C-alpha positions as MATLAB code, in Angstrom:
seq = 'MTNIAFRKKVSMTFIATALMLLASAFIFAPGAFAATTEAAQRNDYNLALVCFSAALAFAVGALAAGMAIGKVGSAAMGAISERPEIASQALIFIALAEGLVVFGFITSLMILGKV';
ca = [
       1.077  -26.560  -11.441;
      -0.114  -28.848   -8.716;
      -1.864  -27.681   -5.582;
       1.144  -28.470   -3.380;
       3.536  -26.583   -5.643;
       1.183  -23.602   -5.711;
       0.935  -23.537   -1.907;
       4.709  -23.756   -1.628;
       5.137  -20.878   -4.064;
       2.591  -18.730   -2.190;
       4.197  -19.464    1.175;
       7.641  -18.589   -0.201;
       6.216  -15.323   -1.525;
       4.811  -14.477    1.913;
       8.132  -15.306    3.568;
      10.036  -13.140    1.083;
       7.609  -10.261    1.656;
       7.975  -10.558    5.433;
      11.762  -10.566    5.151;
      11.703   -7.478    2.931;
       9.448   -5.677    5.409;
      11.738   -6.620    8.272;
      14.805   -5.463    6.350;
      13.161   -2.164    5.461;
      12.228   -1.668    9.113;
      15.886   -1.981   10.094;
      16.948    0.387    7.328;
      14.364    3.149    7.694;
      13.308    2.975   11.350;
      16.423    4.468   13.008;
      15.885    7.767   11.206;
      12.260    7.823   12.259;
      13.106    7.125   15.894;
      15.866    9.710   15.893;
      13.437   12.493   15.044;
      12.501   14.308   18.211;
       9.413   16.368   17.745;
       7.143   17.843   20.347;
       4.503   15.199   19.650;
       7.026   12.404   20.037;
       8.261   13.795   23.338;
       4.699   13.951   24.691;
       4.053   10.332   23.552;
       1.109   11.495   21.453;
       0.063    8.474   19.412;
      -3.246    9.836   18.164;
      -1.868   10.754   14.744;
      -0.302    7.316   14.346;
      -3.578    5.604   15.237;
      -5.524    7.797   12.807;
      -3.079    7.030    9.996;
      -3.172    3.331   10.822;
      -6.970    3.257   10.806;
      -7.082    5.098    7.469;
      -4.595    2.641    5.974;
      -6.582   -0.277    7.371;
      -9.837    1.049    5.895;
      -8.260    1.376    2.456;
      -6.497   -2.002    2.686;
      -9.647   -3.875    3.656;
     -11.562   -2.217    0.826;
      -8.853   -3.093   -1.680;
      -8.596   -6.712   -0.532;
     -12.370   -7.161   -0.580;
     -12.564   -5.662   -4.054;
      -9.798   -7.937   -5.290;
     -11.575  -11.022   -3.999;
     -14.924   -9.858   -5.386;
     -13.497   -9.041   -8.807;
     -11.786  -12.443   -8.906;
     -15.026  -14.294   -8.307;
     -17.334  -12.038  -10.328;
     -14.838  -11.716  -13.183;
     -14.413  -15.445  -13.612;
     -18.175  -15.994  -13.504;
     -18.678  -13.147  -15.978;
     -16.148  -14.574  -18.432;
     -17.853  -17.973  -18.237;
     -21.243  -16.392  -18.884;
     -19.905  -14.321  -21.779;
     -18.406  -17.418  -23.387;
     -21.837  -19.039  -23.386;
     -23.895  -15.949  -24.299;
     -21.838  -13.076  -25.781;
     -24.825  -10.695  -25.771;
     -24.677  -10.323  -21.964;
     -21.149   -8.842  -21.961;
     -22.339   -5.358  -20.995;
     -24.320   -6.712  -18.043;
     -21.336   -8.715  -16.860;
     -19.094   -5.648  -16.979;
     -21.590   -3.762  -14.812;
     -21.230   -6.406  -12.097;
     -17.446   -6.138  -12.293;
     -17.690   -2.351  -11.950;
     -19.902   -2.760   -8.873;
     -17.233   -4.915   -7.265;
     -14.639   -2.270   -8.127;
     -16.720    0.262   -6.209;
     -15.535   -1.326   -2.956;
     -12.114    0.247   -3.487;
     -13.712    3.642   -3.941;
     -15.680    3.230   -0.711;
     -12.526    2.266    1.179;
     -10.655    5.233   -0.282;
     -13.431    7.663    0.639;
     -13.597    6.202    4.145;
      -9.859    6.636    4.616;
     -10.076   10.238    3.400;
     -12.894   10.909    5.856;
     -10.814    9.443    8.679;
      -7.798   11.556    7.686;
     -10.029   14.619    7.471;
     -10.741   14.312   11.203;
      -7.097   14.999   12.092;
];
């Protein structure tokens, strides 16, 4: 696959994802706006901001871990192909990159624990 075809495929995937999110917003949002709770009547957005910040902490951790595992994993596979005896050391580096997800998850739990 050429670079231009890959970029076109990625951009089409992003467009399809955005359209699905927009469609789901139109489907599920009216029920959420129809709910009248005491917090909604007081315009209390603290809970929404806390949930958003927890989701952002987890999302950033997951994205960073995905990028790190992509780079470390490819380098590890190249090193293992040249010297198979360093496979255990390469897997340790991959596990360290995976720890970023755990840190993001723990951070989001700590944020949610403040509610």
